[in-house]
C-alpha positions as CSV (number, residue, x, y, z in Angstrom):
1,M,-71.6,2.0,21.6
2,Y,-69.4,0.7,18.8
3,N,-71.2,-1.6,16.3
4,T,-69.5,-4.1,14.1
5,N,-70.1,-7.4,12.5
6,V,-68.4,-10.6,13.4
7,T,-66.0,-10.6,10.4
8,N,-64.7,-7.2,11.2
9,A,-64.5,-8.0,14.9
10,R,-62.4,-11.0,14.2
11,A,-59.9,-8.9,12.2
12,K,-59.8,-6.1,14.8
13,L,-60.2,-8.1,18.1
14,Y,-57.2,-6.6,19.9
15,E,-58.2,-3.1,18.9
16,L,-61.8,-3.7,20.1
17,I,-60.6,-5.1,23.4
18,D,-58.4,-2.0,23.9
19,M,-61.4,0.3,23.1
20,A,-63.4,-1.5,25.8
21,I,-60.6,-1.3,28.4
22,D,-59.1,2.1,27.7
23,D,-62.3,4.0,26.8
24,S,-65.1,2.0,28.5
25,E,-66.5,1.5,25.0
26,V,-69.3,-1.0,24.7
27,I,-68.7,-3.2,21.6
28,N,-71.8,-4.7,19.9
29,I,-70.9,-7.5,17.5
30,S,-73.7,-8.6,15.2
31,T,-74.0,-12.1,13.7
32,K,-76.7,-13.9,11.8
33,N,-77.6,-15.7,15.1
34,G,-77.8,-12.6,17.2
35,N,-75.6,-10.1,18.9
36,A,-72.9,-10.2,21.5
37,I,-71.4,-7.5,23.7
38,I,-67.8,-6.9,24.7
39,I,-67.2,-4.7,27.8
40,S,-64.2,-4.2,30.1
41,E,-63.9,-6.3,33.2
42,A,-64.1,-3.1,35.3
43,D,-67.4,-2.1,33.6
44,Y,-68.7,-5.7,34.1
45,N,-67.8,-5.6,37.8
46,S,-69.5,-2.2,38.2
47,L,-72.6,-3.6,36.6
48,L,-72.6,-6.6,38.9
49,E,-72.1,-4.4,42.0
50,T,-74.9,-2.0,40.9
51,L,-77.3,-5.0,40.4
52,Y,-76.3,-6.4,43.8
53,L,-76.8,-3.1,45.6
54,S,-80.1,-2.5,43.8
55,S,-81.4,-5.9,44.7
56,D,-81.4,-5.0,48.4
57,P,-84.5,-2.8,49.0
58,T,-83.1,-1.3,52.2
59,Y,-79.8,-0.4,50.7
60,K,-81.4,0.8,47.5
61,Q,-83.7,3.2,49.5
62,S,-80.6,4.4,51.5
63,L,-78.9,5.3,48.2
64,I,-82.0,7.1,46.9
65,D,-82.3,9.0,50.2
66,G,-78.6,10.0,50.1
67,K,-78.9,11.2,46.5
68,N,-81.9,13.3,47.4
69,T,-80.3,14.9,50.5
70,P,-79.4,18.5,50.0
71,L,-75.7,19.3,50.4
72,S,-76.5,21.7,53.2
73,E,-77.7,18.7,55.3
74,C,-74.6,16.6,54.6
75,I,-71.5,16.2,56.8
76,D,-68.3,17.8,55.6
77,E,-65.9,15.2,54.2
78,K,-63.2,16.2,56.7
79,D,-65.6,15.4,59.6
80,V,-66.2,11.9,58.4
81,S,-64.3,9.2,60.4
82,W,-63.3,6.5,57.9
């Protein structure tokens, strides 16, 4: 996470945006009223998808079960019909 204050962020806005987009860097901008975060749109969409998938208990358990399945019990990728 890259931390900066609002004055520096204002001066380096384009650079900070490029950092967020190109490097998936999270930018924390501090002000006297609190902090704000800049993240890329791709990272934001990923967070929303993760929250959505995690909010469905059945799907969440399916993901956990899949993660805990030994590779020896998995189907080979070439045998999967997409």
